[in-house]
C-alpha positions as CSV (number, residue, x, y, z in Angstrom):
1,M,-3.9,-146.7,29.7
2,S,-5.9,-148.0,26.7
3,S,-7.3,-145.6,24.0
4,K,-11.0,-144.9,23.9
5,F,-10.8,-144.9,20.1
6,E,-10.5,-147.7,17.5
7,I,-9.4,-147.5,13.9
8,I,-12.4,-147.3,11.5
9,P,-11.9,-149.1,8.1
10,F,-12.0,-146.9,5.0
11,E,-15.0,-148.7,3.6
12,V,-17.0,-148.3,6.8
13,F,-16.1,-144.6,7.0
14,L,-17.0,-144.1,3.3
15,K,-20.6,-145.3,4.0
16,L,-20.8,-143.0,7.0
17,V,-19.7,-140.0,5.0
18,N,-22.1,-141.0,2.2
19,N,-25.0,-140.7,4.7
20,F,-23.9,-137.2,5.7
21,S,-22.7,-135.7,2.4
22,D,-25.8,-136.2,0.3
23,E,-27.2,-132.7,0.8
24,L,-23.8,-131.0,0.6
25,L,-23.1,-132.7,-2.8
26,E,-26.6,-132.0,-4.1
27,L,-26.2,-128.3,-3.2
28,G,-22.7,-128.2,-4.6
29,Q,-24.1,-129.4,-8.0
30,F,-26.7,-126.6,-7.8
31,I,-24.0,-124.0,-7.2
32,V,-21.9,-125.3,-10.1
33,H,-24.8,-125.6,-12.4
34,D,-25.9,-122.0,-11.6
35,S,-22.5,-120.4,-11.6
36,L,-23.2,-118.6,-14.8
37,D,-26.3,-117.0,-13.3
38,Q,-25.1,-115.3,-10.2
39,E,-28.4,-113.3,-9.7
40,R,-30.0,-116.6,-8.7
41,D,-28.0,-116.9,-5.5
42,T,-30.0,-116.3,-2.3
43,E,-29.4,-116.2,1.5
44,R,-31.5,-119.4,1.8
45,L,-29.2,-121.2,-0.6
46,Y,-26.1,-120.1,1.3
47,A,-27.7,-120.9,4.7
48,R,-28.5,-124.5,3.5
49,L,-24.9,-124.9,2.2
50,M,-23.5,-123.6,5.5
51,Y,-25.6,-126.1,7.5
52,A,-24.7,-129.1,5.2
53,S,-21.0,-128.3,5.0
54,K,-20.8,-127.8,8.8
55,L,-22.4,-131.1,9.4
56,V,-19.9,-132.9,7.2
57,E,-16.9,-131.0,8.6
58,D,-17.9,-132.0,12.1
59,L,-18.2,-135.6,11.1
60,L,-14.8,-135.6,9.4
61,D,-13.1,-133.8,12.4
62,Y,-14.7,-136.2,14.9
63,H,-13.0,-139.1,13.0
64,G,-9.6,-137.4,12.6
65,A,-9.7,-136.6,8.9
66,K,-7.2,-133.8,9.4
67,N,-4.6,-136.5,10.0
68,N,-5.5,-138.9,7.2
69,L,-4.0,-139.0,3.7
70,S,-7.2,-140.3,2.1
71,W,-9.6,-137.8,3.6
72,Y,-7.6,-134.6,4.3
73,K,-8.2,-133.0,0.9
74,Y,-12.0,-133.7,1.1
75,R,-12.0,-132.2,4.6
76,E,-10.2,-129.1,3.5
77,L,-12.6,-128.6,0.6
78,V,-15.6,-129.1,2.8
79,A,-14.2,-126.5,5.3
80,S,-13.5,-124.1,2.4
81,V,-17.1,-124.4,1.1
82,L,-18.3,-123.7,4.7
83,N,-16.1,-120.6,4.9
84,F,-17.2,-119.2,1.5
85,S,-20.9,-120.1,1.9
86,S,-20.8,-118.2,5.2
87,A,-19.0,-115.2,3.7
88,S,-21.4,-115.3,0.7
89,F,-24.4,-115.3,3.1
90,T,-23.1,-112.1,4.8
91,M,-22.1,-110.5,1.4
92,K,-25.6,-111.3,0.0
93,H,-27.2,-109.7,3.1
94,I,-25.1,-106.5,2.5
95,I,-26.0,-106.4,-1.2
96,S,-29.7,-107.0,-0.4
97,R,-30.0,-104.5,2.4
98,M,-27.7,-101.7,1.5
99,E,-30.4,-99.6,-0.2
100,F,-32.3,-99.6,3.1
101,Y,-29.3,-98.5,5.2
102,E,-29.1,-94.8,5.8
103,I,-25.4,-94.6,5.9
104,G,-24.7,-92.3,3.0
105,Q,-23.1,-95.0,1.0
106,E,-21.1,-93.9,-2.0
107,L,-20.9,-95.3,-5.5
108,A,-17.4,-96.6,-4.7
109,F,-18.8,-98.8,-1.9
110,L,-21.6,-100.1,-4.1
111,S,-19.3,-101.0,-6.9
112,A,-16.8,-102.6,-4.5
113,S,-19.6,-104.6,-2.9
114,Y,-20.8,-106.1,-6.2
115,K,-17.2,-107.0,-7.1
116,V,-16.6,-108.8,-3.8
117,H,-19.9,-110.5,-4.2
118,G,-18.9,-111.8,-7.7
119,F,-15.5,-113.0,-6.4
120,L,-17.1,-114.9,-3.5
121,F,-19.7,-116.6,-5.7
122,T,-17.1,-117.6,-8.4
123,S,-14.7,-118.9,-5.7
124,L,-17.5,-120.9,-4.1
125,A,-18.5,-122.4,-7.5
126,R,-14.9,-123.5,-8.1
127,L,-14.6,-125.0,-4.6
128,C,-17.8,-126.9,-5.1
129,Q,-16.6,-128.3,-8.5
130,E,-13.4,-129.5,-6.9
131,L,-15.4,-131.0,-4.0
132,L,-17.5,-133.0,-6.4
133,A,-14.4,-134.2,-8.2
134,E,-12.8,-135.3,-4.9
135,A,-16.0,-137.0,-3.8
136,R,-16.0,-139.1,-7.0
137,R,-12.4,-140.0,-6.5
138,L,-13.2,-141.3,-3.0
139,G,-16.1,-143.3,-4.3
140,L,-18.9,-141.2,-2.7
141,N,-22.3,-141.3,-4.2
142,I,-23.2,-138.1,-6.1
143,P,-27.0,-137.5,-5.8
144,P,-28.9,-136.9,-9.1
145,F,-29.2,-133.2,-9.9
146,A,-32.8,-132.4,-9.1
147,L,-32.9,-129.2,-7.1
148,K,-35.2,-126.5,-8.5
149,R,-34.6,-122.7,-8.3
150,E,-38.0,-122.3,-6.6
151,R,-36.5,-124.0,-3.5
152,F,-34.3,-120.9,-2.8
153,S,-36.5,-117.8,-2.9
154,N,-35.1,-114.5,-1.8
155,L,-35.1,-113.5,1.8
156,S,-34.9,-109.7,1.5
157,S,-37.9,-107.6,0.5
158,D,-39.0,-104.0,0.2
159,Q,-42.3,-104.8,1.8
160,L,-43.1,-104.4,5.5
161,L,-45.9,-105.6,7.8
162,E,-48.1,-102.9,9.3
163,S,-46.5,-101.4,12.4
164,D,-49.4,-101.8,14.9
165,I,-47.7,-102.3,18.2
166,A,-48.1,-99.2,20.4
167,D,-45.1,-97.1,21.3
168,Q,-43.6,-97.2,24.7
169,D,-40.9,-95.6,26.7
170,L,-38.4,-98.2,27.9
171,L,-36.9,-98.0,31.4
172,E,-33.9,-95.7,31.5
173,E,-33.8,-95.4,27.8
174,K,-32.0,-92.1,27.8
175,K,-29.2,-93.4,30.0
176,N,-28.8,-96.4,27.7
177,I,-28.6,-94.2,24.6
178,V,-25.8,-92.3,26.4
179,R,-24.1,-95.5,27.2
180,I,-24.4,-96.9,23.7
181,T,-23.3,-93.7,21.9
182,T,-20.3,-93.4,24.3
183,A,-19.3,-97.0,23.5
184,Y,-19.7,-96.4,19.8
185,L,-17.3,-93.4,20.0
186,N,-14.8,-95.4,21.9
187,I,-14.9,-98.4,19.5
188,S,-14.6,-96.2,16.4
189,K,-11.7,-94.4,17.9
190,E,-9.9,-97.7,18.7
191,F,-10.6,-99.1,15.2
192,E,-9.4,-95.9,13.6
193,A,-6.1,-96.2,15.4
194,L,-5.4,-99.4,13.5
195,G,-4.6,-97.2,10.5
196,F,-6.9,-98.5,7.8
197,Y,-8.2,-95.1,6.8
198,K,-7.0,-95.5,3.2
199,Q,-6.9,-98.4,0.8
200,I,-3.6,-100.2,0.3
201,P,-2.0,-100.7,-3.1
202,A,-1.8,-104.3,-4.3
203,A,1.9,-104.4,-3.9
204,G,1.6,-103.8,-0.2
205,L,-1.2,-106.2,0.7
206,S,1.0,-109.2,1.2
207,T,2.5,-107.7,4.4
208,I,-0.9,-107.0,6.0
209,I,-2.2,-110.4,7.1
210,P,-1.6,-111.7,9.7
211,S,0.9,-109.2,11.0
212,K,-1.3,-106.1,11.0
213,A,-4.8,-107.6,10.6
214,N,-5.9,-111.1,11.3
215,E,-8.9,-113.2,12.3
216,E,-8.3,-112.7,16.1
217,L,-8.3,-108.9,15.8
218,L,-11.4,-108.7,13.5
219,R,-13.3,-111.2,15.8
220,K,-12.5,-108.9,18.7
221,Y,-14.1,-105.9,17.1
222,E,-16.9,-108.0,15.7
223,M,-17.9,-109.1,19.2
224,A,-17.7,-105.5,20.5
225,I,-20.0,-104.2,17.7
226,H,-22.3,-107.2,18.1
227,N,-22.7,-106.4,21.8
228,L,-23.3,-102.8,20.9
229,Q,-26.1,-103.8,18.4
230,S,-27.6,-106.2,20.9
231,S,-27.7,-103.5,23.6
232,F,-29.3,-101.1,21.1
233,D,-32.0,-103.6,20.2
234,T,-32.7,-104.4,23.9
235,Y,-32.6,-101.1,25.6
236,V,-33.6,-98.5,22.9
237,G,-37.2,-98.3,21.9
238,R,-38.2,-99.4,18.4
239,H,-40.5,-96.4,18.0
240,T,-38.7,-93.6,19.8
241,H,-40.4,-90.2,19.9
242,G,-39.3,-86.9,18.5
243,P,-36.9,-85.9,15.8
244,E,-34.2,-88.0,17.3
245,S,-36.0,-91.2,16.2
246,H,-34.6,-90.9,12.7
247,Q,-31.1,-90.2,14.1
248,L,-31.3,-93.4,16.2
249,K,-32.3,-95.4,13.2
250,R,-29.3,-94.1,11.3
251,L,-27.0,-94.9,14.1
252,R,-28.4,-98.5,14.2
253,D,-27.7,-98.7,10.4
254,H,-24.0,-97.6,11.0
255,I,-23.7,-100.2,13.7
256,S,-25.2,-102.9,11.5
257,I,-23.1,-102.3,8.4
258,A,-19.9,-102.3,10.5
259,L,-20.9,-105.6,12.1
260,H,-21.6,-107.3,8.7
261,L,-18.3,-106.1,7.3
262,L,-16.4,-107.4,10.3
263,E,-18.2,-110.7,10.0
264,L,-17.2,-110.9,6.4
265,G,-13.6,-109.9,7.1
266,G,-13.3,-112.4,10.0
267,R,-14.6,-115.3,8.0
268,L,-12.3,-114.6,5.0
269,S,-9.3,-114.0,7.3
270,H,-10.1,-117.4,8.9
271,F,-9.9,-119.1,5.5
272,Y,-6.8,-117.3,4.5
273,E,-4.9,-118.0,7.7
274,R,-6.1,-121.5,8.2
275,H,-6.0,-122.8,4.6
276,I,-3.8,-120.5,2.5
277,Y,-1.1,-118.8,4.7
278,D,2.0,-120.9,5.0
279,V,3.1,-121.5,8.6
280,G,5.6,-124.2,7.8
281,H,3.4,-127.3,7.3
282,K,4.6,-130.6,5.9
283,D,4.8,-131.0,2.1
284,F,1.5,-132.9,1.9
285,Y,-0.4,-130.1,3.5
286,R,1.3,-127.6,1.2
287,Q,0.1,-129.6,-1.8
288,I,-3.5,-129.1,-0.7
289,Q,-2.8,-125.5,0.0
290,G,-1.6,-125.2,-3.6
291,V,-4.9,-126.7,-4.8
292,L,-6.9,-124.2,-2.8
293,M,-4.8,-121.3,-4.1
294,E,-5.5,-122.4,-7.6
295,L,-9.3,-122.3,-6.8
296,V,-9.3,-119.0,-4.9
297,D,-7.4,-116.0,-6.1
298,Q,-5.2,-115.1,-3.2
299,D,-4.7,-111.5,-4.2
300,R,-8.4,-110.8,-4.6
301,L,-9.0,-112.6,-1.3
302,V,-6.6,-110.3,0.7
303,D,-7.9,-107.3,-1.2
304,A,-11.5,-108.2,-0.1
305,I,-10.4,-108.5,3.5
306,V,-8.3,-105.3,3.7
307,N,-9.6,-102.9,1.1
308,Y,-13.2,-103.8,1.4
309,A,-14.2,-105.3,4.7
310,I,-11.7,-103.5,7.0
311,F,-11.5,-100.2,5.0
312,Y,-15.2,-99.7,4.7
313,C,-15.8,-100.7,8.3
314,N,-13.5,-97.9,9.3
315,E,-15.2,-95.6,6.9
316,Y,-18.7,-96.2,8.2
317,L,-17.7,-96.2,11.9
318,A,-16.0,-92.9,11.3
319,K,-19.1,-91.5,9.5
320,G,-21.3,-92.5,12.4
321,K,-19.1,-90.6,15.0
322,G,-20.7,-87.2,14.3
323,L,-24.2,-88.7,14.5
324,S,-23.3,-90.5,17.7
325,Q,-21.9,-87.3,19.3
326,E,-25.0,-85.4,18.4
327,L,-27.2,-88.0,20.1
328,L,-24.9,-88.1,23.1
329,N,-25.0,-84.3,23.5
330,H,-28.8,-84.4,23.2
331,Y,-29.5,-87.1,25.8
332,I,-26.8,-86.5,28.3
333,Q,-27.4,-84.5,31.5
334,R,-25.2,-81.4,32.1
335,S,-23.8,-80.6,35.5
336,E,-20.9,-79.0,37.4
337,I,-18.8,-80.2,40.2
338,T,-16.0,-78.7,42.3
339,V,-12.9,-80.7,43.0
340,G,-9.8,-80.1,45.1
341,V,-6.5,-79.2,43.5
342,P,-3.9,-82.0,44.2
343,V,-1.9,-80.9,47.2
344,K,1.8,-79.7,46.7
345,L,2.2,-80.7,43.0
346,G,-1.0,-79.2,41.7
347,F,-2.1,-80.2,38.2
348,H,1.1,-81.8,37.0
349,C,1.4,-84.5,34.3
350,R,-0.1,-87.5,36.2
351,P,-3.4,-85.9,37.5
352,C,-3.9,-84.2,34.1
353,M,-3.5,-87.5,32.3
354,L,-6.0,-89.2,34.8
355,V,-8.6,-86.5,34.2
356,A,-8.2,-86.5,30.4
357,K,-8.5,-90.3,30.3
358,I,-11.7,-90.2,32.3
359,V,-13.2,-87.6,30.0
360,Q,-12.0,-89.4,26.8
361,H,-13.5,-92.7,28.1
362,Y,-17.0,-91.2,28.5
363,G,-16.8,-89.3,25.3
364,G,-18.7,-86.2,26.5
365,Q,-17.8,-82.5,26.4
366,V,-16.2,-81.4,29.7
367,E,-14.4,-78.2,30.5
368,M,-12.1,-77.2,33.4
369,V,-13.2,-73.8,34.5
370,V,-10.5,-71.6,36.1
371,G,-11.8,-68.1,36.7
372,E,-13.2,-66.8,33.4
373,D,-11.1,-69.2,31.3
374,R,-12.3,-72.6,30.1
375,F,-10.0,-75.5,29.1
376,D,-10.8,-78.7,27.2
377,A,-10.7,-81.4,29.9
378,S,-10.0,-84.2,27.4
379,S,-6.7,-82.5,26.4
380,I,-3.7,-83.2,28.6
381,L,-1.9,-80.1,27.2
382,E,-4.9,-77.8,27.9
383,L,-5.2,-79.2,31.4
384,Q,-1.5,-78.4,32.0
385,W,-2.0,-74.8,30.8
386,A,-4.9,-74.6,33.2
387,G,-2.7,-76.0,35.9
388,G,-0.2,-73.2,35.3
389,K,-3.1,-70.7,35.9
390,V,-4.2,-72.5,39.0
391,H,-0.6,-72.4,40.4
392,R,-0.2,-68.7,39.6
393,E,-3.4,-67.8,41.3
394,N,-2.8,-70.2,44.2
395,L,-6.2,-71.9,43.9
396,S,-7.3,-74.8,46.0
397,Q,-10.4,-75.8,44.0
398,V,-11.5,-75.9,40.4
399,I,-14.8,-76.5,38.6
400,F,-15.5,-79.1,36.0
401,S,-18.4,-78.3,33.8
402,G,-20.1,-80.4,31.2
403,D,-21.7,-83.7,30.5
404,D,-23.1,-86.0,33.2
405,P,-20.1,-88.4,33.3
406,V,-18.2,-85.4,34.8
407,T,-19.5,-86.8,38.1
408,T,-17.1,-89.6,37.8
409,L,-14.4,-87.0,38.5
410,R,-15.7,-86.9,42.1
411,H,-13.4,-89.9,42.5
412,F,-10.5,-87.7,41.4
413,G,-11.5,-85.0,43.8
414,Q,-11.9,-87.4,46.8
415,N,-8.4,-88.9,46.1
416,H,-6.6,-85.6,45.4
417,P,-7.7,-83.2,48.1
């Protein structure tokens, strides 16, 4: 079977790359030229750089540059510029918007944010400088430096258009608030279980990625939080009524900052695992890895991933739990149901575990009522204590009282008569 591809000569490919690299190299010059004036960076600059580098990366990948001695370094530098321009875009957004987020941010977070911002910008400038040097070595045309600062105005602003669209009550808004707050509590609980509730000393950071945290894990939670934010924006009114409107806005802010921190951590983890972490490549690939490690401080990179992006994501998810629980308790419906005690074995370990998992999943406050005593239905231990009372009093039914998701326990009652 004949191949669909033919070998493209170096000179022909050089002309092709020239046609696609002009904007990237022009922007790279602008970044290097302005590297001493970090305050002049903007989301628009990073967005343009992301687009230009992605276009060239695709061109190089379509033509197999990953497997070519002449073009591999240029390809790695283009991909690195893409990673750091994307991370810088997210970091610039966090810096620009943090004063508008009602998340109770502390001075430590503000200080850490500016430090990571500076690290990303400095790394990007170094990568662009090396990219330009490699472009000259290959014989690519470097456009004349002509970009003006006015081309890259700031995106963020403290001004708003008049809010003149009438309020409305969305369909089943209360149910959707219950669903979203419940999902938030479950996600924050899962993320907390990863164990990043304190910052890790520099000596221990080398063991974290990729064994305990990696791009795959962070992308998983990024998608979960992204879906949560999307649901909020779709199903929760933009101008909700009553005192809860401010609480909902605060919850949206906690979701948003967590999402941006996960985006940042995922992008930087991708760069670290793909371009820095040694998985046993050939010596030629390791040489290019060495070049990238000279341009990007590996220790600061891992610190930014673990002690900034992951740590503060955990912090703000945890801070939003109380707020989410308050909203859940306000909007959820309260009810009681009576279910049958499992025949013969009563409330032994397995049914207690099943009930506790149902209650934990929905995040509400549910109690098992036995006579005048009440037991926390999310606790297996308390359910077993309740089971002892049920056995002693030879009861055939018990009452579950609490938040509306308690109705899900009907399934338990139907299957354990």
